[in-house]
C-alpha positions as CSV (number, residue, x, y, z in Angstrom):
1,M,46.3,-14.5,18.6
2,E,48.5,-13.7,21.4
3,T,47.7,-10.6,23.8
4,L,50.7,-8.2,23.3
5,V,52.3,-6.9,26.6
6,N,53.5,-3.1,26.4
7,L,56.4,-2.8,28.8
8,P,58.3,0.6,29.1
9,L,61.5,0.8,27.2
10,W,63.6,1.1,30.6
11,T,62.9,-2.7,31.1
12,L,65.2,-3.5,28.2
13,I,68.2,-2.0,30.0
14,P,69.5,-5.3,31.7
15,F,69.4,-7.2,28.6
16,V,71.5,-4.6,27.1
17,L,73.8,-4.6,29.8
18,M,74.0,-8.4,29.8
19,L,74.9,-8.1,26.2
20,M,77.7,-5.3,26.7
21,T,79.1,-6.8,29.5
22,I,79.7,-10.4,27.4
23,A,81.2,-8.0,24.8
24,I,83.4,-5.9,26.7
25,A,84.4,-7.9,30.0
26,P,86.9,-10.1,27.8
27,L,88.7,-7.0,26.6
28,I,89.0,-4.8,30.0
29,A,88.9,-7.6,32.6
30,E,90.0,-10.7,30.9
31,S,91.5,-12.8,33.8
32,W,88.3,-11.7,35.8
33,W,85.8,-12.7,33.2
34,E,87.8,-16.2,32.6
35,K,85.9,-17.6,36.1
36,N,82.6,-18.9,35.4
37,S,81.6,-18.1,38.9
38,N,81.9,-14.3,37.9
39,K,80.0,-15.0,35.0
40,L,77.1,-16.3,37.1
41,I,77.4,-13.2,39.5
42,V,76.8,-11.0,36.2
43,S,73.9,-13.3,35.4
44,L,72.2,-12.9,38.7
45,I,72.9,-9.4,39.4
46,L,71.4,-8.4,36.0
47,G,69.0,-11.3,36.0
48,V,67.3,-11.3,39.4
49,P,65.9,-7.7,39.4
50,T,64.4,-8.7,36.1
51,A,62.6,-11.8,37.4
52,I,61.2,-10.1,40.0
53,Y,59.8,-7.2,38.0
54,L,58.3,-9.8,35.9
55,V,56.8,-11.7,38.8
56,V,55.6,-8.5,40.3
57,T,54.0,-7.1,37.2
58,G,52.2,-10.5,36.7
59,L,54.4,-11.8,34.0
60,G,56.0,-14.4,35.8
61,H,54.2,-16.9,33.3
62,Q,56.2,-15.4,30.4
63,L,59.4,-15.9,32.2
64,E,58.3,-19.3,33.2
65,H,57.7,-20.0,29.4
66,Q,61.2,-18.7,28.6
67,M,63.2,-20.6,31.2
68,L,61.3,-24.1,30.9
69,Y,60.6,-24.0,27.1
70,D,63.7,-22.6,25.6
71,Y,66.4,-22.2,28.1
72,V,66.3,-25.7,29.6
73,P,66.2,-27.5,26.2
74,F,68.9,-25.4,24.8
75,I,71.3,-26.1,27.6
76,I,70.6,-29.9,27.5
77,L,70.8,-30.2,23.8
78,L,74.1,-28.1,24.0
79,A,75.4,-30.5,26.7
80,A,74.4,-33.7,24.8
81,L,76.2,-32.7,21.9
82,F,79.3,-31.4,24.0
83,V,79.4,-34.7,26.0
84,V,78.8,-37.1,23.2
85,T,81.2,-35.5,20.6
86,G,83.7,-35.0,23.6
87,G,83.8,-38.9,23.7
88,I,85.2,-39.4,20.4
89,H,88.8,-39.1,19.5
90,M,90.0,-38.5,16.2
91,Q,93.9,-38.6,16.0
92,G,96.2,-38.7,13.0
93,N,99.0,-36.5,10.7
94,L,97.9,-36.9,7.0
95,I,100.2,-35.4,4.5
96,A,99.4,-31.5,4.5
97,R,98.3,-30.8,0.9
98,P,95.8,-28.3,0.1
99,S,93.5,-30.8,-1.2
100,T,93.7,-33.1,2.2
101,N,93.0,-29.8,4.1
102,T,90.1,-28.7,2.0
103,A,88.8,-32.4,2.3
104,I,89.1,-32.2,6.0
105,L,87.0,-28.9,5.9
106,A,84.4,-30.0,3.7
107,I,83.9,-33.1,5.9
108,G,83.8,-30.8,8.8
109,Y,81.0,-28.4,6.7
110,V,78.8,-31.5,6.3
111,L,79.0,-32.9,9.8
112,A,78.3,-29.6,11.4
113,S,74.5,-29.8,10.8
114,F,74.3,-33.0,12.3
115,T,76.8,-32.9,15.4
116,G,76.4,-29.1,15.8
117,T,79.4,-26.7,14.8
118,T,81.0,-27.1,18.0
119,G,80.6,-30.8,18.0
120,A,82.3,-31.1,14.4
121,A,85.0,-28.5,15.3
122,M,85.8,-30.8,18.5
123,L,86.2,-33.8,16.3
124,L,88.1,-32.5,13.6
125,I,90.6,-29.5,15.0
126,R,92.9,-32.3,16.6
127,P,93.6,-34.2,13.1
128,L,93.7,-30.9,11.4
129,L,96.4,-29.2,13.6
130,E,98.4,-32.5,13.8
131,T,98.1,-32.7,9.9
132,N,99.4,-29.3,9.5
133,K,102.0,-29.1,12.2
134,E,105.3,-29.5,9.9
135,R,103.9,-26.7,7.8
136,K,104.9,-23.2,8.4
137,Y,101.9,-21.2,6.9
138,T,98.8,-22.4,8.8
139,T,96.8,-19.4,10.2
140,H,94.4,-19.2,7.2
141,T,93.6,-22.9,7.7
142,V,92.5,-22.2,11.0
143,L,90.5,-19.2,10.0
144,F,88.7,-21.2,7.4
145,F,88.0,-23.8,9.8
146,I,86.3,-21.6,12.1
147,A,84.3,-19.7,9.2
148,A,83.3,-23.1,7.6
149,V,82.8,-25.7,10.1
150,A,82.4,-23.9,13.3
151,N,79.9,-21.3,12.0
152,C,78.5,-21.7,8.1
153,G,78.3,-25.4,8.0
154,G,75.4,-26.0,10.8
155,L,72.9,-24.6,8.5
156,L,70.6,-27.6,7.5
157,T,69.0,-28.7,10.8
158,P,68.2,-27.7,14.3
159,L,71.1,-29.5,15.6
160,G,73.7,-27.4,13.4
161,D,73.5,-24.2,15.7
162,P,72.2,-22.9,18.7
163,P,69.6,-20.0,16.9
164,L,68.3,-23.0,14.6
165,F,67.4,-25.0,17.7
166,L,65.7,-22.1,19.4
167,L,63.7,-21.5,16.3
168,Y,62.7,-25.1,16.1
169,L,61.3,-25.1,19.8
170,R,59.3,-22.2,18.6
171,G,57.6,-24.0,16.1
172,A,59.8,-24.6,12.8
173,E,59.7,-27.8,11.6
174,F,62.8,-30.2,12.0
175,T,63.1,-30.5,8.0
176,W,62.3,-26.8,7.4
177,F,66.0,-25.8,7.4
178,L,66.5,-28.0,4.6
179,K,65.2,-25.3,2.2
180,M,68.7,-23.3,3.0
181,F,70.2,-26.3,0.8
182,P,71.0,-23.9,-2.3
183,A,72.6,-21.3,0.1
184,W,74.4,-23.7,2.3
185,L,75.8,-25.4,-0.9
186,L,76.8,-22.0,-2.4
187,V,78.7,-20.6,0.7
188,G,80.4,-24.0,1.2
189,I,81.6,-23.9,-2.6
190,L,82.9,-20.6,-2.4
191,L,84.5,-20.9,1.2
192,L,86.2,-24.1,0.3
193,T,87.4,-22.8,-3.2
194,I,88.6,-19.8,-1.9
195,Y,90.5,-21.6,0.9
196,Y,91.9,-24.5,-1.6
197,V,93.5,-21.2,-3.7
198,L,95.1,-19.7,-1.0
199,D,96.4,-22.9,0.7
200,S,97.6,-23.7,-2.7
201,H,99.6,-20.6,-2.8
202,W,101.1,-20.9,0.8
203,F,101.7,-24.5,0.2
204,K,104.4,-23.5,-2.7
205,R,106.2,-21.2,-0.1
206,E,106.7,-24.1,2.4
207,S,110.7,-25.2,2.6
208,L,111.5,-28.5,1.1
209,S,112.6,-29.6,4.5
210,R,109.2,-28.9,5.9
211,L,107.4,-30.9,3.1
212,K,109.8,-33.7,3.6
213,S,109.1,-33.8,7.3
214,D,105.4,-33.9,6.6
215,V,105.5,-37.2,4.6
216,M,108.0,-38.8,7.0
217,N,105.5,-38.0,9.9
218,R,102.4,-39.1,8.3
219,Q,100.2,-41.3,10.6
220,P,96.6,-42.8,9.3
221,I,93.8,-41.4,10.9
222,R,92.6,-43.5,14.2
223,I,89.2,-43.0,16.2
224,K,88.3,-43.9,19.4
225,G,85.1,-43.8,21.4
226,C,83.0,-45.1,18.5
227,I,80.0,-46.2,20.5
228,N,79.4,-42.6,20.7
229,F,78.4,-42.4,17.0
230,V,75.2,-44.5,18.2
231,F,74.6,-42.0,20.7
232,L,74.6,-38.9,18.4
233,L,72.4,-40.9,16.2
234,G,70.4,-41.1,19.4
235,I,70.3,-37.3,19.7
236,I,69.4,-36.8,16.0
237,M,66.6,-39.1,16.5
238,S,65.5,-37.6,19.7
239,V,65.2,-34.2,18.2
240,A,64.1,-35.0,15.0
241,F,60.8,-37.1,16.4
242,I,60.2,-36.4,20.0
243,N,58.1,-33.4,19.6
244,P,54.4,-32.7,19.1
245,S,54.5,-33.0,15.3
246,Y,54.8,-36.9,16.1
247,I,53.7,-36.9,19.6
248,P,50.7,-34.4,19.7
249,A,50.0,-35.0,23.6
250,M,53.4,-33.2,24.0
251,G,51.8,-30.1,23.2
252,E,48.7,-30.4,25.1
253,E,48.6,-27.5,28.0
254,H,47.9,-30.3,31.0
255,A,50.4,-32.8,29.7
256,P,52.4,-34.6,32.5
257,A,55.8,-33.0,33.0
258,L,57.4,-36.3,31.8
259,L,55.6,-36.1,28.4
260,K,56.6,-32.6,28.0
261,Y,60.2,-33.1,28.8
262,L,60.5,-36.3,26.9
263,R,63.1,-35.2,24.6
264,E,65.0,-33.6,27.5
265,I,64.7,-36.9,29.3
266,A,66.0,-38.9,26.1
267,L,69.0,-36.5,25.8
268,V,70.1,-36.8,29.5
269,T,69.9,-40.3,29.1
270,L,72.0,-40.3,25.9
271,I,74.4,-38.3,28.3
272,A,74.7,-40.6,30.9
273,F,75.3,-43.4,28.6
274,S,78.1,-41.6,26.9
275,L,79.6,-40.8,30.3
276,I,79.3,-44.5,31.4
277,F,80.2,-46.3,28.2
278,T,83.3,-43.9,26.9
279,H,86.7,-44.9,28.4
280,R,87.9,-42.3,30.7
281,K,91.2,-42.1,28.7
282,I,89.5,-40.9,25.8
283,R,88.0,-37.8,27.5
284,V,91.4,-37.2,29.2
285,D,93.3,-37.3,25.6
286,N,90.5,-34.9,24.2
287,H,91.3,-32.5,27.2
288,F,87.6,-33.0,28.1
289,T,86.3,-30.6,30.7
290,W,82.7,-29.3,32.0
291,N,84.2,-25.6,31.8
292,P,82.7,-24.7,28.4
293,I,79.2,-26.0,29.0
294,I,79.0,-24.4,32.4
295,E,80.0,-21.0,31.0
296,V,77.4,-21.4,28.4
297,A,74.8,-22.5,30.8
298,V,75.5,-19.5,33.1
299,V,76.2,-16.7,30.5
300,F,72.7,-17.7,28.7
301,L,70.9,-17.9,32.1
302,G,71.4,-14.2,32.4
303,I,70.6,-13.7,28.6
304,F,67.4,-16.0,28.6
305,V,66.0,-14.0,31.8
306,T,67.0,-10.3,30.7
307,M,65.6,-11.2,27.3
308,T,62.1,-11.8,28.2
309,P,61.2,-8.0,28.7
310,A,62.9,-7.5,25.6
311,M,61.1,-10.0,23.7
312,L,57.9,-8.9,25.0
313,Y,58.7,-5.2,23.9
314,L,59.6,-6.4,20.5
315,K,56.4,-8.2,20.0
316,A,54.4,-5.2,21.3
317,H,56.1,-2.6,18.9
318,A,57.1,-4.8,16.0
319,A,55.0,-2.8,13.4
320,G,56.7,0.6,14.5
321,F,60.3,-0.9,13.5
322,G,59.5,-0.7,9.6
323,I,60.8,-4.3,9.2
324,S,58.1,-6.4,7.1
325,Q,60.1,-7.7,4.1
326,P,62.2,-10.9,4.3
327,W,65.1,-8.8,2.8
328,Q,65.1,-6.5,5.9
329,F,65.1,-9.4,8.2
330,F,67.9,-11.1,6.6
331,Y,70.2,-7.9,6.3
332,A,68.8,-6.5,10.1
333,S,69.4,-9.8,11.6
334,G,72.6,-10.3,10.0
335,L,73.7,-7.2,10.7
336,L,72.6,-7.2,14.7
337,S,74.4,-11.0,15.0
338,S,77.8,-9.4,14.1
339,F,77.8,-7.6,17.2
340,L,75.5,-9.7,19.4
341,D,75.1,-13.4,20.0
342,N,73.3,-15.1,17.0
343,A,70.8,-16.9,19.6
344,P,69.4,-13.8,21.1
345,T,69.5,-12.3,17.8
346,A,67.3,-15.2,16.3
347,L,64.8,-15.0,19.2
348,A,64.6,-11.0,18.6
349,F,63.9,-11.1,15.0
350,H,61.2,-14.2,15.5
351,G,59.6,-11.8,18.3
352,V,59.3,-8.8,15.7
353,A,57.8,-11.1,13.2
354,S,55.3,-12.8,15.5
355,G,54.5,-9.5,16.8
356,L,53.6,-8.1,13.1
357,V,51.3,-11.0,12.6
358,D,49.7,-10.5,16.3
359,S,49.0,-7.0,15.7
360,G,47.5,-7.8,12.1
361,A,50.1,-5.8,10.1
362,A,50.8,-6.7,6.7
363,V,54.1,-9.1,6.5
364,A,55.3,-10.1,3.0
């Protein structure tokens, strides 16, 4: 059983300020916040004092574990999915019937659990927009694409969404998330059915000239950079099988660094292969830049550092929150993730749950 560390409540202030900055800065200082260098400044201003406090109070090992075993694998996986899917270019202009649009969303919904929600969105947003460029009413299509492909679809594997990967790093089996299949299927059917009905309604309102133009301009789907599907399979296999469950020596306390980080080494190798073997023009056509992954890295640097005291506090006071039933975790985490990023929310409630176990409290 892990020893609980009782930190003062004020140690949560940097974490709260970090989350508030992420939420408010784009609204009040959009141009300033767009620069990754400014995001890094915020992360350092809030993160460095937190790190110093943890080291001085003898909790440096907690920060080390958070950064080396959560942050680093987290960023490397996101980078791998980002680079590999960024090397696949899909282009085409199908006839924008409701059935066609629904099929694209359905494909993205399934892909999201294996390419990540971001990867699936990167792959399919271009052909979706091309397909619908002759139509006037398209806002609902983009909104449902965001809901289905960029959010709900990635529920079945740790690759699908960052919080699931973080829980996988905390001990959840790779296949555990498949238990969510009934919920995933129900949500998918509801979203796609509602979308199909809405798109059918707006399709009937399109002018005849737009529909004729849509038919005249149709082009088949073309895919470039197909070698990246091999690298994508490599990512899936690396995450699924390079872990202590299959390689027990990885989990040993004094295992060599090369063994502990074998999965990350494999992922970095796949990143390198993708960059080497993908024609540069494909990434140019995809408007590929490193800015998004750099943004994620610098923002989550601040989140993970400042979150360390918060995690320790939540574990130590878990029994006092009155949360012990599954439905309470479900609604409380869902409510909180509506305001915060879902990755720190997942870790926060994992901390509460493990704190309940460590304190000996009854858990349903």
